[in-house]
Structure formats: C-alpha cells, structure tokens
N, C-alpha and C positions, 0 to 999 in steps of 0.2 A: 466424317461429320466435322468434328474437330476444328479440321484447319479452316472449316466456312466462317468459324465465329472467332478465333484464333491465330493470327494468318501468319504469326511472327515467330513464338517460341516451342518450345515441345513443352512433354509433360516433367519432362526430368530438370528441365530449367525455373520451375515456379518454387520461389523462395517457400521454404516451409514457418513461416512468420505465425502462423498461429497455434503450432503444436504446443507452446508453450503455454496457453491461455489458456484459463477456463471453459470447457466446450460450451459453445453458447449454440444456441438456434438459427437457424437460416431458413427464409422462406423467398424461394422463387418462384414471381409471378410472370409468365412469356407463352403467348399462343404458340410461336415457332418452336416444336419439338427438338432443335438441333441445338439450340441457345439455351433452351430451357434444360435438356441434357447436358451440356457443356457447364454449366452454368453448376447443378448441381453435383456433375463427378468432380470438379476442380475444388470444389466448397468441401465435399466431403475428404477431399483427398490429403485437406489442410485441418482437418480437427473436427471442422461444423458438423452438428447435428444438422439437417437437408430436410426438407419437402419441395415438393415443387408442383405446377399443377400451370395448364393454359387459359385455365376457364374464373374469370372474374368473380363470379358467384362461390367457388366451391373455395378462393381465394378468401372472401368474406366469411365463408362459413368456419374456415381453420385458425382463421386471426379472432374469431369470437371464442372458439373454441380453448385457443394456445396462443398467448401473446409469444407472436415470434422477438427475436433478439434484435433481428438485420431484418429489413425485406429488400428483395432485389425488387423492382417493379417496371414493367415494359411501357414508355408511353408510344402507344402505337400514331402517326400521322395521322390527321384530319379528327379525331376523337378526343373528348376528355375524359372517355374512362379511366385510364391510367392516372389523372391528374384528379379525379375524384377518389380513387382510393387512396391514395396519398393523404389526401386531407381527412378520410375517414380513420386511416392507421392512428394517426399523428394526434386524431379526436380520441379513439378508444386507447391507445395504447401510447400517452407522449414519451416516454421514455424507448419505444422501439429507435432505430437509426433506419432510415429509408435510403436507400438508392436508385436513383433514376435512371433507365437503359434508354436512351435517347440513339435514332439512327443519324447515319450521317452529315451533319448541314443543318439539322434541326436542334440547333444551340439553343434558339430562345427557348426551347422546350425544358430545356434543360433549367436555364434562368426560371422562367416561371415555375419548376418543379421544388426548386431551391426556394422559392416564396410560399410553397405551399406548404414546406415541411422537410424535405428533403438533404440531407446532409452531404449527399454528395452524388457524382452521378458519372457514369459511362457512355460511351460513343461506341456503337457499332460502327465496324465491325474492331474490336479489343482485342489484346493480345493478354494471354492466362497470366503473365505476372503483373499487368493490369487490376486484373480482377482481382488479386491475392493483395495487392498495396492496397486496392479501395477498401477488401473487406478489412485488413488487417489496420485499417486507421479506423474503421467502422467498429470495431470488437475493441480498440484501444480505447476510444473516446467511452463507448458504453461501458465498460470496466470502472474509467474514473470518473463516470455520472452515478455508477451504481453507488460506486463509493463517496461520493456526493450526498446521495437520497438518504445514504446511511446517517451519517453527521445529523441531514437536517431532520431524521425521524428519528433520533436521539439511540441511535440501538448502540448500546455500550455494554451496562454488566451482563445483560444474558449471553453476550457473545465470547464468554470464557469461562475460567473456573475460578467461582466467587472473588477478590477481585484483581485476577491476575484477566487481561485482555487480551482478544486474537485468536484466530480461527483459524492459523493455517497450517500446512503437515506440519511443522516442527512444532508448533502449539499444542497441538493434537496430541502427537507423540510424547512431549512431557507432561500432559493432563493425565493419560492412560499410567504414565509412568508412580506419578504423584497421587495415583489414589490406591495405589498399591503400598507405596512407601508410605503416607499417612499414618496406615492402621499397624505400622512396626515401631518397635523404641530404638531400630538400630543408629547409631548414626549418618548424618550422610554430608556429604563432601560438595556444594555446589563452587560449579565453577563459571566462570563467565568473563566476559569484557565488563569494565566499569559502567556502569547505566544501564542494563540489562535487566535490573531487576532481582537483585540475586535473594534482600531481605525480603522482597514482594514473596518469592517463593517457599522461604523458610516459613513467614507468617499463615501462606495457604496447609503446607507439611502440619503446621501446630495448629490451627484452625479445624483441620478436616480430621484430625488424629481422636483417638479416643479420652485424650487430656487437653481439646479444647478450651476448655473454661479454666483450667487452670492456668499462671503466668507465662508469659512470652518475654522472656530478658534477653534483649542485643546487649553486646559490645562491642565497639570500633576498638580493633587489641592492637591497632594502629595510633589511638590517640592519646595516649597515655604511657610516663615513663613505666621501666620495668616495673619497679616498688610500687605503685600507683595501679599499674596492672594486676599485681598480684594480691593486693588489700581489694581489689575490685573483685577478683575472682572466687578468690579463696578467705575472706573476711580479716578480721582483725579482732583480739580483745585489748580490754580496755589499759591503756599506760605505753602499748607496742611501740607507738613511737610520739612524740611530737604533735599536739591537735589530738591525740587518740583518746577523748575523754568519755567515752562509752564501746562498747563492743558492739561489732557490726559482722551479720552474717553476710555471708559474700554473693555474689549470682547463684554459684552451684548450689546453695546450702536455698537460698531464697527463693529459687522456682520450685521448689515443693511439687514434684512431679510432675513438673511444666517442662518448657524447652527454655535452654539458653543458647543462642545466636551468636557464633564466633564469628562477625566479619572480619574480613583483611586478617585470616587466619597464620598467612605467610609473615606479619609485621612481625609476629613474637618473637622472643630472645632464646635461644636454645638452654637459657636456666629455665627459663618458664615454660618451656615446649617441655622438660623435664618434670616439672611438678604437676601440667598438666595431665600429663601422660598417665603417672602414678595415681591422680584423684582419679581418672576414666579406667586405670585397671582395677583399683580397690576400692572403688566407689564409695568414696571418703576422700577431707580434704582436712589441712590441719591451718588454722588460722594462723596468720600471723602473729607472733609473739603468744598462740599458745602450746602449751605441751601436751592437750589430748586432741583426739581428733573429731569427726563431724561427717554422720552419713549424708549422703548426698543420693537423690532421686531425679535428678534433670536429665532431659533427653537434651544432646548434644547436637545441632547442627551446625557446622563451617561453612565458612564461603571466601574466595578469593578471586582475584583476577591474573594473579600469578601463575606461573608453572612452578608447580609443587614438587614434579616430577624433577624436573630438572635441576630443582634446589636439594632437593634429596641426593644427587649426582656429585653436587660441587659441596655439601658439609652442613648447607645453611636450612636446612630442615631437617630433625629426625626421620631416619626412617619407619620406625617402629611406631611412631606418633601418624605419624601418613597413613599407615595401612590399620591403624585403627580406626580414623576418621574415614578412610576409605573403602568403609562397608559398602556404602552406596553413592553412589555420586552421578549428578545431573550437572549436563554442559550446559549451556544456557545461550538459545539463538541470538547473533547480534540484530537486531532491529534490519540491516541491509538487506541480511537473509530469510527474511520475512515481511517484503514490503506490504503483502496484501493487509497486514494487519494494522499499516498505518492508517486508515480513515477511521477506523476504530476506535485506535488511540487518542486520533484527535479530537474524537466526538467524546471521548472520558474526559479529557481536560477541559475541552470545549465547556460542557456541560458545568464539570467542578466552579470552572471560572465565569459561568454566566451566572448561577446561584448566588457564587459567593458577593458580585457587584451588580445584582437585581438586575442585569439588563443581558439580553439575549445575542450570540454572539455564534457567525458561521463562517464559514470559507470559501472565499472566490474559487471558481474553479482553476484557474491559471496556479492559485496557493497549494490545492491540492495535487496538483498535478507535480507541480516542482518539490511540493515534500516527497512526494512517492517515489521522486526519479534522483534525492539527497543521500549520499551513504552513511548518513549520522551515527559520525565517528563518536559521541557520545553517546549512543545509542537512545532509549527511551528517556532517560532524565535527559537529553540535550532537545528531545521531541515537545518535553514538557514544559521546559524553559521558554522556548522558543515560541508555544501557543501562548504561555503568561505573557509573554514578553511583547508578543501582537495584540492581543487583548487591550495590555498597556497603551501603544502608541495609535492604535484604529481609533480614528475620527469618525467612525459609522459603527454599526453592527456587522457589515462583509470584513472580512480580513483580507485584508489585497496584501501581496505579496512584496509591496514595500513596507509592508507595516513590520515585518519579518526580520531576524537579523541578517546582517552581512551576506556572510558564506551561502543563506539560501537565496539572497535575491545575486548573488554572482552566479548562481547553479539556473537560475532562471532565465540569466543572459550567455548564458553558456546552451543551455537547451532552444535557445531563439535562433541562434546561427548554427542549428545543424536542423538535418530533415528527418523524420523516424529512424531512417538507416543510418544515421550519425555521421552523413556528409554533409560539405559544405551546401550552404544555400545554394551554389550556382550547377550543382550537377543532379539537380530534380525539383518539381513544383514541390513548395514550402506544405506541412502536412494540414495548413485550416487556411479557406482561404472565405474570405467576409463574402457577403451579397454583393458589394457594390465592386471587390475585386475579382468577381464571376463575371460580373455584368461587363466591366471595362475590357477582360480580356473575351471576352465573347465578340465584343464589337471591335476587336483587333483583328481577331483571328478572321471573322467574317468579311469584311475589309481587304486583309491581304488575300483573302482566300481568292477570291473577285478582281484580285490585280489591282486595288484603289477604286475600282467602278462601288462610289457609296449610295447610289440609288440602288443598285441592285442587291446591297449588302444591305441594307432597312429591308427590304423585300425578305432577303432571306430570314433577316432576324424577327420580321413579323409586326416591323413597327414604321411609323411615317417617315420621313425621310427629315422634315423638322426636328423630330421626336431625337432623328440619327445626331444630328447637326449639334440639337441642345446637350446630349448626352456627351457626344466630344468636345465641348467648352467644356460641360461639368465637370468632366476628368482631366481637361489638362493636355487634349491630343490635339496637338496642331499639326502633326505630318503622321498617320497610322501607320505608313509602309517604314518608317524609321525609328519608330517608335518602340523602346525597350519593355 
C-alpha cells in the first residue's frame, strides 16, 4: 500500500530529521485510507504525535478540541471543502502550520491553498523523503514562530529560577542542583565559559539560601594587584600602609554571615591562595598590619573560566585550596548548548531595554532565526550586548538582522546560501518560497509539462490565457522552456 503513495524510497531511507525536535502533534486529513495510513505511519516514525481522519466533520471536531501543530489536508478535485478547512484552521489556530496535498497536475490548487494560509504543499504521488522534508520544514518554522510569540508575549522571568532564564534540559538540571546547594553552607565552585552567567548563579544560590537577606559581596580576583587584593579580602588596620587613615574590615568579615563571591579565582597569586586557604580552614583572618585575628562567618562561592585541575597539575593553583573550594561544583552550559533558551533570554533583554527607553522593541523572524543558529562564543553576555546594540541601531520597533553586530549578519548571509540540510542552493529547493516564487514556478512547470502549449497550460492552471500572458510579462518570463 505504501508504494502507491511513496513510489521512490523505502522506509529505511527516511531521514530522521524530526527526532531532535520537540514532540509536535500532526493531524492528517485525507479520505484515501492508503494515503492517510502512509502519512500517519511516516509522521509517527519521525517522532510526531499523530491523529488521522478521512472525515472533514471529525477533523473539525478534533481541531476544536485540540489545536494540532501541523495539519496535512487533502485538496480533492471538483470541491472547495479542503480549501474551506484550511481557512477554518488558520482562523481558529493562526499558529498551526498547514500543508496542502494536491493531485498531480493541480498546481493551481496549491497556489490557491497558499493564498488561503497553507505554508507548504505536496503533489501526489510523493516520496517518503518529500513528506519528511516538508514536515521537518513545518516543524522548524513552528518552533521558531513559537519562540517569536514568546518574545512578543513577554514570557521571561517565569521561565527560569529567580533571575535566571531558561527551560532547556541543561538549565532544568542546573535548577535542581541549585535548589539543594542553596540550602547548605558548603563552598561551591562555579565553572563555565566567559559570559555564561556565573555571578548570576552565585547570586541565585545566595538569594535562595537561609541567609539571603544578608550581604552578597562579589570581588574580581583578577582586577587588583596582590597587595590590594589582600586588603580587599582580609581588611587592614589604621597605618598599615600609606593612605590607611582608618581601619577597614575585609569582605570576608563584612559579609556578616552572608556570601563572598570570588570571581576568577584562578587569577589569585599563590601567596594569596595560601592565605585564603588558612582563612577558610581556621574561619578567621588577620587584617593587613594587624597582630590580632578576626573571626569570619561568610559562605564562599568561587568561579572561574579556567581549568583549575590543569592548573593544579602545573603547580599554578594550590591543590589543597582546590579541594577546599570544590566541595560542590557546578558547570554552566554554553549558550550554544541550550539554543532553545535564546528566545527567552532575548525576550528578557528586550523587555528591559524597552522599559528603560520607553519604546517597545520586538524581533523580526529572520533575526530570531539567525540568533538561534549563531554559536555565541561570548555566551549570554554577548547576546545581551547584541540586543542592546540592535535596539540602539534600529530605526523602528522591529529589530531587523541589519541592526545586529557584523558577526550575526555574516551568519545570516551564510544561512541564506544553504538549504536546511546544509548543502548549496543548487542541490535542492530553498527552505522557504514566497507566494510570487511559487506562482512563477507553477506557471513554468505547467508550460514545460505541456511542451510549451500555453493555452493548455492556462487551462491546467485554471486561469485565462490573457491572465497567463500577463503573469509571464509580470515575472519577466520571455521563454518558459529555457527559463531557469
């Protein structure tokens, strides 16, 4: 039965493109049991949840009860029932992707379906890989559009933990660990690339802990020379050095039971590492220039983008301090490893800039799509700066790709050169065709199929000969048989 619908490939040859996608719901509407069964089987094998029916009334009932993400609708010859269903689907559920299935030769029906709201079409009989490719395109577009809607609906701070943004599996795992770590007093070592949000994680641990109302004191261990860093951490007494006109508590004392966050801990000198280790072991510090010791009650959180274990092996970081800090370690995922969080992060930054400037900003679909594809070597910090820059450069409320930094624009250019499979454009059709592109191609296909007979081509397309000639002139088609 499958061969009558999919005459080219076998089941084993179907690309499993949808396996990595979120499980989307597909509804197949076709009165032909063979087509309906085949489409349902293929969609199910690709990981989609599938419903199928041959009855238009039942299809309407299913759609009223639960909006499908993707609907495949048969367009029978001689009736507008399929077209009417497309209009109903897009009216009830504008976000649903509709794929029209037309009989061979009824290209005009496909064009009309696109006018009614269909996003793609298949001409019967079609191969298995054609169906899987169309479903893959629809699913990818649906997920990107979902991200865009989230931005426009301002779904942001509720999509994470505290001020942290993200609902990817990597972030969900991090939240589970954070909820446990926050309730303890153990040191925590936070690892991750630059820009992944290590200080934000530290603030979240502090804020969700039992002493969240007490001070959170961050210090960049690489920003000061060792002598000043020692004074910053341990404090000093009056007269300890030139300019010390009064005594001052160090951060470890000033925290008063709160949290001291040692950012870029790998930048501390070996001498300071030894003094910090003693302070943590003995729970007291000796201020610079003092002969007495002061007890400390601070919780220590440390972070670095360096490989401390490798530094221990090389002798540039103390092994005993490493083990003291590494009671619990958290490794933050790079932004490229949690791309599904990019729309939520962008929404958060857009909302903040919009409030600051008193003007509402949103993202164009192309800009969001490129942002999801871009590898973000600077991680969340780079994303934040890119959004701020785009808001500054934009001449309107919708941020276009041209408003973003050069590296994102370059990513967009590279994406346009490729098809969804990463091949060059001449290896397959582009991922998205405009209505004009589709209509032009339909006219060319009809004329070529009929060996240049324009009168018969007009009949096949369901338009008058005058209309056909007007369209040929409109699209600049001088010789349809040679046109590329």
